[in-house]
Each structure stands twice: as C-alpha cells, then as structure tokens.
C-alpha positions in Angstrom: 88.0 218.9 76.7 88.3 221.8 79.1 85.6 224.5 79.7 86.9 227.9 80.7 84.6 230.6 82.0 85.6 234.3 82.2 84.3 235.7 85.6 84.6 239.1 87.2 83.7 238.5 90.9 83.5 236.0 93.7 79.8 235.3 92.9 80.7 234.6 89.3 83.6 232.4 90.1 81.4 230.2 92.5 78.6 230.0 90.0 80.9 229.0 87.2 82.5 226.2 89.3 79.3 224.9 90.7 77.8 224.7 87.0 80.8 222.6 85.8 83.7 225.0 84.7 87.1 223.3 84.7 89.0 226.6 84.7 88.3 230.4 85.1 89.6 233.5 83.7 89.5 236.2 86.2 89.3 239.8 85.0 87.3 243.0 85.4 85.7 245.4 82.9 84.9 242.6 80.6 81.8 244.1 78.9 83.3 247.6 78.4 86.9 246.9 77.5 87.2 243.1 76.8 88.7 242.6 80.2 91.4 244.2 82.4 93.6 243.1 85.3 91.7 242.5 88.4 92.9 243.8 91.8 95.1 241.5 94.0 92.3 241.8 96.6 89.8 240.3 94.2 92.2 237.5 93.3 92.7 236.6 96.9 89.0 236.6 97.7 88.1 234.4 94.7 91.0 232.0 95.6 89.7 231.9 99.1 86.2 231.3 98.1 87.3 228.4 95.7 89.3 226.9 98.4 86.3 226.9 100.8 84.1 225.5 98.0 86.5 222.7 97.3 86.8 221.8 101.0 83.0 221.8 101.3 81.9 220.1 98.1 85.0 218.7 96.4 84.3 221.1 93.4 87.4 222.9 92.1 88.7 224.9 89.1 92.1 226.5 88.2 92.2 230.3 88.0 94.0 232.1 85.3 94.3 235.9 85.8 94.1 238.3 82.9 97.1 240.7 82.9 96.2 243.6 80.7 96.9 247.1 82.1 94.7 249.3 79.9 92.0 249.2 77.2 92.8 249.6 73.6 95.4 247.7 71.7 98.1 245.3 72.7 101.3 247.3 71.8 102.7 248.4 75.1 105.4 251.0 76.0 108.0 250.3 78.6 105.9 251.6 81.5 103.0 249.3 80.6 105.3 246.3 80.3 106.7 247.2 83.7 103.1 247.3 85.2 102.4 243.9 83.6 105.6 242.4 85.0 104.9 243.8 88.5 101.4 242.4 88.3 102.6 238.9 87.3 105.2 239.0 90.1 102.4 239.8 92.7 100.3 236.9 91.3 103.2 234.5 91.4 104.0 235.4 95.0 100.5 234.4 96.1 101.5 230.8 96.5 104.3 231.8 98.9 101.6 233.4 101.2 100.5 229.9 102.2 97.1 229.9 100.5 95.8 228.8 97.2 97.7 230.0 94.2 96.6 230.9 90.8 97.2 228.4 87.9 98.4 231.0 85.4 98.3 234.4 83.8 96.8 235.5 80.4 98.9 238.1 78.6 99.4 239.3 75.1 101.9 241.8 73.8 102.6 242.7 70.2 105.0 245.0 68.3 104.0 247.9 66.1 104.8 245.8 63.1 102.4 243.1 64.0 104.5 240.4 65.6 104.8 239.0 69.1 106.7 241.4 71.4 109.1 238.7 72.3 111.1 240.9 74.7 108.1 241.9 76.7 106.6 238.4 76.7 110.0 236.9 77.8 110.0 239.2 80.9 106.4 238.0 81.6 107.3 234.3 81.3 110.5 234.7 83.4 108.6 236.5 86.1 105.8 234.0 86.1 108.0 231.2 87.3 105.9 228.1 87.7 102.7 229.8 86.6 101.3 229.0 83.2 101.4 231.7 80.7 98.5 232.0 78.1 98.8 234.1 75.1 95.4 235.8 74.8 93.4 237.2 72.0 96.1 239.8 71.0 96.7 237.1 68.4 93.4 237.8 66.7 94.6 241.2 65.6 96.9 239.7 63.1 96.2 238.6 59.6 98.1 235.3 59.9 97.9 234.1 63.5 99.6 230.8 62.5 102.8 232.8 61.9 103.0 233.8 65.6 102.7 230.2 66.9 106.4 229.7 66.6 107.3 232.6 68.8 104.5 231.7 71.3 105.8 228.1 71.5 109.4 229.2 71.8 108.5 231.5 74.7 106.9 228.6 76.6 103.4 229.7 76.6 101.1 226.8 77.3 97.9 228.0 75.6 96.7 230.5 73.0 93.2 232.1 73.3 91.8 232.9 70.0 88.7 233.2 67.9 90.5 232.3 64.8 90.6 236.0 63.9 86.8 236.2 63.5 84.4 238.3 65.5 83.0 235.0 66.9 85.0 231.8 67.3 82.2 229.9 65.5 83.0 231.9 62.3 86.8 231.2 62.6 86.6 227.4 62.6 88.9 227.1 59.5 91.6 229.2 61.0 91.2 227.4 64.3 91.7 224.0 62.6 94.9 225.3 60.9 96.2 226.6 64.3 95.6 223.1 65.8 97.6 221.6 63.0 100.4 224.2 63.2 100.6 223.9 67.0 101.2 220.1 66.6 100.7 219.7 70.3 103.3 222.1 71.4 100.8 224.8 72.4 97.1 224.2 73.4 94.6 226.1 71.2 91.6 227.5 73.2 88.6 228.8 71.2 87.2 231.9 72.7 85.4 235.1 71.6 81.7 235.2 71.0 81.4 231.5 71.6 77.8 230.3 71.5 76.5 227.1 72.9 75.5 226.0 69.3 79.0 226.5 68.1 80.7 224.3 70.7 80.4 221.0 68.9 82.0 222.4 65.7 84.7 224.0 67.6 85.7 220.8 69.4 85.5 218.9 66.1 88.1 221.3 64.8 90.5 219.9 67.4 90.8 222.7 70.0 91.8 221.7 73.4 89.3 223.9 75.3 86.6 226.5 74.8 86.3 229.7 76.6 83.1 232.0 77.1 81.9 234.6 79.4 78.4 232.8 79.9 77.1 236.3 80.7 73.7 237.5 81.7 72.7 241.2 82.2 70.8 242.6 85.2 69.8 246.1 86.3 72.4 247.8 88.3 72.0 249.8 91.5 71.0 253.5 90.9 73.9 255.4 89.4 74.5 259.1 89.2 76.7 261.4 87.2 79.8 260.0 88.6 79.6 257.0 86.4 78.0 253.5 86.2 75.7 251.7 83.7 72.1 250.8 83.8 72.9 247.1 83.3 75.8 245.1 84.6 77.1 241.6 83.6 77.0 238.6 85.7 77.9 235.0 85.3 74.8 233.0 84.3 75.0 229.5 85.7 72.5 228.2 83.3 74.7 229.2 80.4 77.7 227.6 82.1 75.8 224.4 82.6 74.6 224.4 79.0 78.2 224.9 77.8 79.3 222.0 80.1 76.7 219.7 78.6 77.7 220.7 75.0 81.4 220.0 75.9 80.6 216.6 77.4 78.3 215.6 74.5 80.8 216.5 71.7 
C-alpha cells in the first residue's frame, strides 16, 4: 500500500520523504482553498531537492502535481481549461530539461450537470503524454461517484482521489469499498480527505490502493500586516507522516 502526502514547499517535501512517504502531491494554498496549482519554480526546486536527497540517502518519492487554477468548484470555462492544459504541458516538459520529472498530475473537471467533463479531461490526458493523470476529489461532489468511474477509466486516468463523498474518508468507507469493487483493478482508488491515523487500518481493509493525507501541523507565521497573511501557517509534520507510515505498514 502506498502512502501519499500533500506538501506545499521544499521543506515539507523533504520532511515527508524522510518520514516514509511513497509519493507526494505538490500544491499550494492547501489550508485556505483545498489546494491550487504550484508555480513551476516551486516544482523545479522540489524535484531538485528530492534528487539531491536520493543521491545522498537513497530515499525517494514520486511527485504528482495538483493542477487546479482557482478556488471554488470544479466546473471550468474554456479559459480555465486552457490554463490547466498549459500548466500540464509545462509540467510534462520538465523531463525534457534533463532533470528529474514529475510522476503525474492531479486534475478534476466536471460538467454543470454533474458528470465528468470528458472533453476537458481528454485534453489534459493528451497533453500529459507519459505522465500519470489522477482524477482528484472533484468526484466527491457527486451523489454517485461510482457512476463516474467508467468515464475516468476510459480516459486513461490511473487513480482517483476520493473520500467516498464524506467530509472525512474514514466516514466514507462503504462508498470507498464499492468504488474498489466497481473499479475492478482498472483504476486505483486512493482514500483521501480528512484522513486520521486511526482510520487508516479500516481504509486499507476496504481495499483502497493508497491513502492520502496532509499530515499537517500549524505554527505561528511571521508578522503580517494589512496586505494579507494569517497568524498561523501549515507545515508538514514529520511525526504525523511517520505515524501514518507505521499504520500503513501494520495494516
């Protein structure tokens, strides 16, 4: 079973890998928006740091990058889809620069009627080339996420990130188990969203392929003024990652 940790900076990526993460989701604004697309500069710096870590210690983890252009829902107009496609193209091109490449992209686009936006997702998949495409928690907006699996599988997505439609994945275990059955090995089911350490054994017993969590801690931020900022900021807590690693290994 794979352990994926959502991280927002170089320090978080290194902390997660050193504590046992198999894979990272790289994003920004996780606490305030649920996650947005990181800059290409951040992606490059994280990849470089992980390459140095692997060369030094042998520890490594794949990096999947969230591609979500704005906060709010997952129904996108043409301009937003163009932005996502351009971001995916930039991420796919990183491997051609001669350095480490990302493992995949995490994207989700829906129609106003509540289905998968197949046209938008097809553009993403075609642009991604050899990168994995993961359909993220947009699926949890829907009343019957099982119905979307056929479209997701037909598009060639390798994984779905879902809480089973619940506020916390630990409360969506019945739906997650049904998704595993419906996927029938064609698409990996990754449990994510409010995952607690205590919930991990039951999630894995439901048959999911991996678990995803932010392993967040909070610390006081630097002084902020009227221009913005928050009194506390999230960071990747290595002790939470290590506890999740132990729970996955023990299940």
